C-alpha positions as a Markdown table, in Angstrom:
| # | Residue | x | y | z |
|---|---|---|---|---|
| 1 | Met | 0.0 | 0.0 | 0.0 |
| 2 | Thr | 1.5 | 3.3 | -1.0 |
| 3 | Ser | 0.5 | 6.5 | 0.8 |
| 4 | Thr | 1.2 | 10.0 | -0.2 |
| 5 | Thr | 2.4 | 11.9 | 2.9 |
| 6 | Pro | 3.1 | 15.6 | 3.1 |
| 7 | Ala | 6.8 | 14.8 | 3.8 |
| 8 | Gly | 7.0 | 12.6 | 0.7 |
| 9 | Gly | 5.5 | 15.5 | -1.4 |
| 10 | Leu | 7.9 | 18.0 | 0.2 |
| 11 | Ile | 10.9 | 15.8 | -0.6 |
| 12 | Ala | 9.8 | 15.3 | -4.2 |
| 13 | Arg | 9.3 | 19.1 | -4.6 |
| 14 | Leu | 12.7 | 19.8 | -3.0 |
| 15 | Arg | 14.4 | 17.3 | -5.2 |
| 16 | Gly | 12.7 | 18.8 | -8.3 |
| 17 | Ala | 13.7 | 22.3 | -7.3 |
| 18 | Ile | 17.3 | 21.2 | -6.8 |
| 19 | Asp | 17.3 | 19.4 | -10.1 |
| 20 | Val | 16.0 | 22.6 | -11.9 |
| 21 | Leu | 18.7 | 24.7 | -10.1 |
| 22 | Tyr | 21.4 | 22.3 | -11.1 |
| 23 | Arg | 20.4 | 22.3 | -14.8 |
| 24 | Glu | 20.1 | 26.1 | -14.8 |
| 25 | Ala | 23.5 | 26.5 | -13.2 |
| 26 | Ile | 25.2 | 24.2 | -15.7 |
| 27 | Lys | 23.6 | 25.9 | -18.7 |
| 28 | Phe | 24.4 | 29.4 | -17.2 |
| 29 | Gly | 28.0 | 28.3 | -16.9 |
| 30 | Val | 28.2 | 27.1 | -20.5 |
| 31 | Ile | 26.7 | 30.4 | -21.8 |
| 32 | Gly | 29.0 | 32.4 | -19.5 |
| 33 | Leu | 32.1 | 30.5 | -20.8 |
| 34 | Leu | 31.1 | 31.1 | -24.4 |
| 35 | Ala | 30.4 | 34.8 | -23.7 |
| 36 | Phe | 33.9 | 35.0 | -22.0 |
| 37 | Val | 35.5 | 33.5 | -25.2 |
| 38 | Ile | 33.5 | 35.9 | -27.4 |
| 39 | Asp | 34.5 | 38.9 | -25.2 |
| 40 | Met | 38.3 | 38.1 | -25.0 |
| 41 | Gly | 38.5 | 36.9 | -28.7 |
| 42 | Ser | 36.7 | 39.9 | -30.2 |
| 43 | Phe | 38.7 | 42.3 | -27.9 |
| 44 | Asn | 42.0 | 40.8 | -29.1 |
| 45 | Leu | 40.9 | 40.7 | -32.7 |
| 46 | Leu | 39.8 | 44.4 | -32.5 |
| 47 | Arg | 43.0 | 45.4 | -30.8 |
| 48 | His | 45.1 | 43.8 | -33.5 |
| 49 | Thr | 43.1 | 45.2 | -36.4 |
| 50 | Val | 40.6 | 48.2 | -36.6 |
| 51 | Leu | 40.9 | 49.4 | -33.0 |
| 52 | Asp | 44.6 | 48.9 | -32.4 |
| 53 | Asp | 45.0 | 52.3 | -30.9 |
| 54 | Lys | 41.6 | 52.5 | -29.1 |
| 55 | Pro | 41.5 | 49.9 | -26.3 |
| 56 | Thr | 38.5 | 51.4 | -24.5 |
| 57 | Ala | 36.4 | 51.2 | -27.6 |
| 58 | Ala | 37.6 | 47.6 | -28.2 |
| 59 | Val | 36.4 | 46.8 | -24.6 |
| 60 | Ile | 33.0 | 48.4 | -25.2 |
| 61 | Val | 32.5 | 46.6 | -28.5 |
| 62 | Ser | 33.7 | 43.2 | -27.2 |
| 63 | Ala | 31.7 | 43.4 | -24.0 |
| 64 | Ser | 28.6 | 44.4 | -25.9 |
| 65 | Leu | 28.9 | 41.5 | -28.2 |
| 66 | Ala | 29.4 | 39.1 | -25.3 |
| 67 | Thr | 26.5 | 40.6 | -23.4 |
| 68 | Ala | 24.2 | 40.3 | -26.5 |
| 69 | Phe | 25.2 | 36.6 | -26.9 |
| 70 | Ala | 24.7 | 35.9 | -23.2 |
| 71 | Trp | 21.2 | 37.5 | -23.3 |
| 72 | Val | 20.1 | 35.4 | -26.2 |
| 73 | Gly | 21.7 | 32.2 | -24.9 |
| 74 | Asn | 20.2 | 32.6 | -21.4 |
| 75 | Arg | 16.8 | 33.6 | -22.7 |
| 76 | Met | 16.6 | 30.8 | -25.3 |
| 77 | Trp | 18.4 | 28.0 | -23.5 |
| 78 | Thr | 19.3 | 28.5 | -19.8 |
| 79 | Phe | 16.0 | 29.9 | -18.7 |
| 80 | Arg | 13.9 | 28.7 | -21.6 |
| 81 | His | 11.6 | 26.7 | -19.3 |
| 82 | Arg | 10.5 | 29.8 | -17.4 |
| 83 | Arg | 7.7 | 32.0 | -18.5 |
| 84 | Asn | 9.3 | 35.1 | -19.9 |
| 85 | Arg | 8.4 | 38.8 | -19.8 |
| 86 | Pro | 8.3 | 40.7 | -23.1 |
| 87 | Ala | 11.7 | 40.6 | -24.7 |
| 88 | His | 12.3 | 44.3 | -24.5 |
| 89 | His | 11.6 | 44.2 | -20.7 |
| 90 | Glu | 13.9 | 41.3 | -20.2 |
| 91 | Ala | 16.6 | 43.0 | -22.3 |
| 92 | Ala | 16.5 | 46.1 | -20.1 |
| 93 | Leu | 16.6 | 44.1 | -16.9 |
| 94 | Phe | 19.5 | 42.0 | -18.3 |
| 95 | Ala | 21.4 | 45.2 | -19.2 |
| 96 | Gly | 20.8 | 46.6 | -15.8 |
| 97 | Thr | 22.0 | 43.4 | -14.1 |
| 98 | Asn | 25.2 | 43.3 | -16.2 |
| 99 | Gly | 25.7 | 47.0 | -15.3 |
| 100 | Val | 25.6 | 46.1 | -11.6 |
| 101 | Ala | 28.1 | 43.3 | -12.2 |
| 102 | Leu | 30.4 | 45.7 | -14.0 |
| 103 | Val | 30.2 | 48.1 | -11.0 |
| 104 | Ile | 31.1 | 45.1 | -8.7 |
| 105 | Gln | 34.3 | 44.6 | -10.8 |
| 106 | Ala | 35.2 | 48.3 | -10.9 |
| 107 | Ala | 34.5 | 48.8 | -7.2 |
| 108 | Ala | 36.7 | 45.8 | -6.3 |
| 109 | Ile | 39.6 | 47.1 | -8.4 |
| 110 | Ala | 39.2 | 50.6 | -6.9 |
| 111 | Phe | 39.1 | 49.2 | -3.4 |
| 112 | Thr | 42.2 | 47.1 | -3.9 |
| 113 | Asn | 44.2 | 49.9 | -5.5 |
| 114 | Tyr | 43.1 | 53.0 | -3.6 |
| 115 | Val | 42.1 | 51.7 | -0.2 |
| 116 | Leu | 44.4 | 48.7 | 0.3 |
| 117 | Gly | 47.2 | 50.2 | -1.8 |
| 118 | Leu | 47.8 | 47.0 | -3.8 |
| 119 | Thr | 48.6 | 48.3 | -7.2 |
| 120 | Ser | 50.5 | 45.4 | -8.8 |
| 121 | Leu | 49.3 | 43.6 | -11.9 |
| 122 | Thr | 49.1 | 40.4 | -9.9 |
| 123 | Ala | 46.9 | 42.1 | -7.3 |
| 124 | Asp | 44.7 | 43.5 | -10.1 |
| 125 | Asn | 44.4 | 40.1 | -11.7 |
| 126 | Ile | 43.5 | 38.3 | -8.5 |
| 127 | Thr | 41.0 | 41.0 | -7.7 |
| 128 | Lys | 39.4 | 40.8 | -11.1 |
| 129 | Val | 39.0 | 37.0 | -10.9 |
| 130 | Val | 37.4 | 37.3 | -7.5 |
| 131 | Ala | 35.2 | 40.2 | -8.7 |
| 132 | Ile | 34.2 | 38.2 | -11.9 |
| 133 | Gly | 33.2 | 35.3 | -9.6 |
| 134 | Leu | 31.1 | 37.6 | -7.4 |
| 135 | Gly | 29.6 | 39.3 | -10.4 |
| 136 | Thr | 28.7 | 35.9 | -11.9 |
| 137 | Leu | 27.0 | 34.8 | -8.6 |
| 138 | Phe | 25.1 | 38.1 | -8.6 |
| 139 | Arg | 24.1 | 37.6 | -12.3 |
| 140 | Phe | 22.9 | 34.1 | -11.8 |
| 141 | Trp | 20.7 | 35.1 | -8.8 |
| 142 | Ala | 19.4 | 38.3 | -10.5 |
| 143 | Tyr | 18.6 | 36.5 | -13.8 |
| 144 | Arg | 16.6 | 33.8 | -11.9 |
| 145 | Arg | 14.9 | 36.4 | -9.6 |
| 146 | Phe | 14.3 | 39.4 | -11.9 |
| 147 | Val | 15.2 | 38.9 | -15.5 |
| 148 | Phe | 13.8 | 35.4 | -16.2 |
| 149 | Ala | 11.6 | 35.5 | -13.1 |
| 150 | Gly | 8.6 | 33.4 | -14.3 |
| 151 | Glu | 7.6 | 30.2 | -12.6 |
| 152 | Pro | 9.2 | 27.2 | -14.2 |
| 153 | Ile | 7.0 | 25.7 | -16.9 |
| 154 | Asp | 6.3 | 22.0 | -16.3 |
| 155 | Val | 8.1 | 20.8 | -19.4 |
| 156 | Asp | 11.8 | 21.7 | -20.0 |
| 157 | Thr | 12.5 | 21.0 | -23.6 |
| 158 | Ser | 16.2 | 22.1 | -23.5 |
| 159 | Pro | 19.0 | 19.7 | -24.4 |
| 160 | Leu | 20.1 | 19.2 | -20.8 |
| 161 | Ala | 16.6 | 18.3 | -19.6 |
| 162 | His | 16.1 | 14.8 | -18.4 |
| 163 | Asp | 13.1 | 12.5 | -19.0 |
C-alpha cells in the first residue's frame, strides 16, 4: 500500500527544485564561458586590427557582443523553461543586471588599488578574478529572480533536460 504523505511530497518538490537549479547552473556556466570567449576573442581581434589604438572602444564593443550573446543564450536555453516577460523588458533588466556586475568589478579594483594600496598587476588580476566570480554569482541570482523570473514551466525542452 502506497500513501502520499506531506513529507514525501515535500521531498519530491525539493528534489525537483534542486534538479532545476542544477540544470540552470550548468547551462548558465556554458553560456558564460562562451560569452567570455567571445569577449576576449573579439577584444584581441579588434585590438590587433581596426581598433589597435583604441583599447577602451575595443572593450566596449567586445563586452557588448558578449552581453548580447549571453542574453540570447540565457533567454533561449538556460531559462527557456520559465515564463518570460516581453523581450524588451527582459533585455532592459538584463542590461541593468550586467551594469551592476560591471560596477562590482570596478569597485573591487578601486578598493584594492586606492584603499588597500595594492597596485601590482598580480593584485589586479587576483581581484578581477574574484570580482568576476562575485559578479557571476550576482548575475545568476538576478537572472533567476528578476530577468527570467517566471515560474518554471512543467516541461523543459532544452538539451540538458532529463526525462
